[in-house]
N, C-alpha and C positions, 0 to 999 in steps of 0.2 A: 581775381579782384572782385567779381561779382559775388563769388562764394564768401569772401571775407566781410562784404558789406551785408550779405544775407544769411545770418546763421541758420535760419530754417531750411534754406535749400542744402546746406552742408549736412544737416542732420537727417535729411530724407532718407538717403541711402542706408544710413544706420538703422532707422526705424523700419525700413523695409526689410533689411536682413534679419532684425529681431522678429518681425512677424513671421518670416519665412521659417526661422528656427522654431518658433512656437508652433506653427502649423505642422512641421515635421514631427515634433515632440508629441503632439496631440494625436497624430496618426501612427505612432511607433507601434510596433507589433504586440508589445507587452501591454501597453495602454488599451489597445483594441481588444486584447484578450480579456483584460480585466473587466472592461465595460460589457463584453458579451457574457462573461461569467456571472456578473452582477445581475444580468437580466435573465439568466437561465434558471428556470424553477427547479428543475430537477437537480441542479448543482447546489442551489440554496437548501433543498431538503436534505440532501446527502450531507453537506457541510454541518447542517444543524444536528443530524443523527450522529454523525461521527465525532462532533464536538461534544455532544452530550455524553456518549460513552467514554471518550478520552478523559473528560472532566471527572466521571464517575471512577475511572481506574486510577487517576491521579490522587483523588480525595478518598480512596478506599480505606486508608488506615484511620481517617476521621469519620467517615460515614458508616462503617461497619460496627454494629451493635455488639459483636463478639469476635473473638479469635476464630478465624475460618478453620483452624486445625483442632479446636478444642472439641472434644467428644464428651457426650453426656447420654449414656445409655438409658437413663430414667426418662429422658425427654425425646426419645427416638421417634420419628415420623409424627411429629406435631403438625397440625393443619395451619394454614396461613391465617393472618388476622381477620379476613373476611368470613371465616367459619365462626359464626357467633357462639357455637357450642364450647369449642375447645380452643379457638385461636386466641392469641394475646399479643400486645405490642412488644412483649419481651423478645419474641421471635416473629418479626412481621411477616416473613414468607414461610415460616415453619422451620422444621428441622429435617434432615436426611435420616437414613437408616442407621447412622451412628450417632445421631444427637447433635450433629453440627449445625450451626446456624446457617440457613440457606441464602439469605440476603448477603452475608458476608462473604460466603463462597462465590457468589454471583459476582460481587464488586471485584474480588481478587481474581477471578476467572478473566475479566475483561483486561486486567493487567497481562496475565499470561498470553491471551490471543494476540493483543496488540504488540507485545515484545517479540513474540515468535514471527507473526506477520511482517513486521518491519525488519527484523534482523534476517529473515530468510529472503525476503524480496531484495534486500541490500546485497546479499551474497549473489543472488542470481543476476542482479543489475551489473555487479562488477564482472562477473564471468561472461555473461552474454554480450554486454557492451564491448568489452576488450576484444572478444572473437569477432564480433560484427563489425567493428571499426577495422580491424586488421584485415579482414577478408575483403570487406569492400574497398578499401584504400590500395592494397597491393594487388588483389586479383590474382589471376594465374593458379599455380600450384597451391598457394596459400588458400585461395578462395575455394578450391576443390576440396582440400584436406578439411576445412571447416564446414563445408557443405556435407562431407561424410560424417563428421561428428553429429551435425544437426540430424541427419538422416537416422544414425543409430539411436539418438536420444528420443526421436518421435516414434521410433519402431518399438520402443520398450514400454510396457505397461506401468505408468509412473506409480500409482498407488501401490501395486504389488512390489515393485522394486524398493520403494521406501519401507514398506513392512519388512521385507527381507533383510535391509540394510540396518534398521533399527533393532531387529531381533538378533542379528549377528553381533552388532557392537554393544548393544544393552541399551534399554530405554532411559532417557534423561532429557532434560530440557535443551540442553546444548547440543546433543546428538541428533534431536528432532530438528532444530534450527539448521544445522549443517546439512543434514540429509535432504530437507525440503529446499534449501537454497540450491544445492548441487543438481536438483531435478527441475528447477523453475528459471531456466535461463533462455529457453528458446525464443520466446517473444522478444526479449531484448535483443537477441542476436538478429532476428529477421528484420526488425525495424532499423536498428544500427546499420546493418548491412546495406539494405536498400537505400537508405538515406545517404550513407557515406558514398555510395556509387554515384548518386547525383551530384553530391557537393565536390567530389574530387576534380571535376572538370569545369569548375566555376572559375570566374575571372580572378576573384580575390585569392583562391588557392593558387592560381598560376602566377599572380603577382608575388605571393609570399615565396613561392618556389624559385622564381627568377631573382629574387632578392637574396638567395642563399640559404633559406630555411631547410633544415634538415627534415626527414620524414617525421620523426618524432616531435619536432616543433610544429609541423603542419597538423599532425593529428591533435596535438594538445591545445594549439592556440587557434586553429582555423576550423577543425572538423568538430570537435567536441562540444564548443560553445553552441553550435548550430544544431545540436542534438538534443538540447536541454528540454524543449517543449515536448517533443515526441516521447522521450525517456521518461518524463514526469507522469504522462498519461499512462504509459505501459506500468509503471511503477505502482501507481495507485490500483490499478487492476490485478497486478500480481500479489499486492498485499491481501487482497480478498481471497484470492486463490490459495494463498499460504495458509491463511487462517481456516478455510475450510479442509485443507489438507491436514493440519495439525488436529482439528476437531475429529476428523476421519480415523486418523491413527489413534488417537486417544480413545474414541469410541470402541475400536477394535482391540485395544488392550496393548498397542505396541507404540504408544506415543508418550505423552507426559506421565510419569509414574504416580500413583497414589502415594500419599493423600494431597498431592497438588491440586488446587482447585482449577481444573480445566473444564471448559464447558462440554466438549466432547466426553470426557470422563464422567461429568455429572449426569449426562443423558444415559450413558452405559450403566451408570450404578442405580438410575431411577427406573430402568426398564422392568426390574423385578416387581416394582410397586406401582406400575403404571396405572392400573385399575383402581388401586386403594388411594393412591395420591398422584393424579395425573399431572399435577403442577411441577413435580420433580423432572418430568421430561419435558414439559411444555415451557417452563421458564427459561432454562438455559438454551433450549432450541430457538425461542423467540428472540433472546438476546443475541445469538448468533446471527439469526436471520436479519435483525435490525442492522447489525454492524456491517455484515457484507453487503446488504442492499445500499447502505448509505455510503459505503466506500465505492461501489459500482456506479452509483448515481453521481458522486462526485468526480469520479474518472470519466464518465460519460460526458459531464458538463466540461471538463478540462479539454476533451478531445474536440468537442463542438466549438469552444472558444479559441482553440489554437489552429483550427482548420483554415485553410487558405481562403475559402469563401465563407466560412462560418455556417452554421446550420442553426434553424430556429427549432 
């Protein structure tokens, strides 16, 4: 009766409930992570560097002044534009030993590095996450077998094995992606396994199991959604490692085949002219350095933002 006579008293519980919901949303893990990430200077710098190179790669067909594969032996080894004597804006960064425009090759090289890094890290994520979740959830003989695979993988020299596989199969972009992906899954496995071992005994998993959920449903609906933040961090770091691995293989002559504009291959081709034209080595090396550092800074920021207590 009093509630009917006093509408404000009836609305008070609803207002309190709405305020409680807003407070819970304000302190949700993803909102907290976004706020931490927005204040993380390293993550901001890394995001800016990665965004700049991704934008350059996407706009390469419009930013490139020439075809990156077009050769002109009459214009070979032209200096960059800052060389007042011979440089010109026709080739802002000069040309290589075959007369190909170096700026165009750098821009298209960013596409190759990003595609290989993302694709190889995705393959590694699928393999490592699957093995880690299965081992951590079931334990027993399954866990022992996966640990045996992990030990064998860690005992093998990764770069030498990748060189051997690419040499035996034949160098191509697709082969490089698959080989690097097959060799870069260990971090995903370790993180997924340890986190799954902690999650499998949580109350929400026990409640879903008591409700009749199958092991596959538990893995897909309860375990995997709670691995996203950790796996995103590992993924960013693995992209950087995959890019370095591709550049190393291309530099050694068993990676992306010529004339594809790979930064590692460009460094290898510029070695012979390093004293005459040092920028042939410095420019792709600097681009590779900036991209990998940017990815690592972004990954470090994501790790700090998603940590339980956060790090400054």
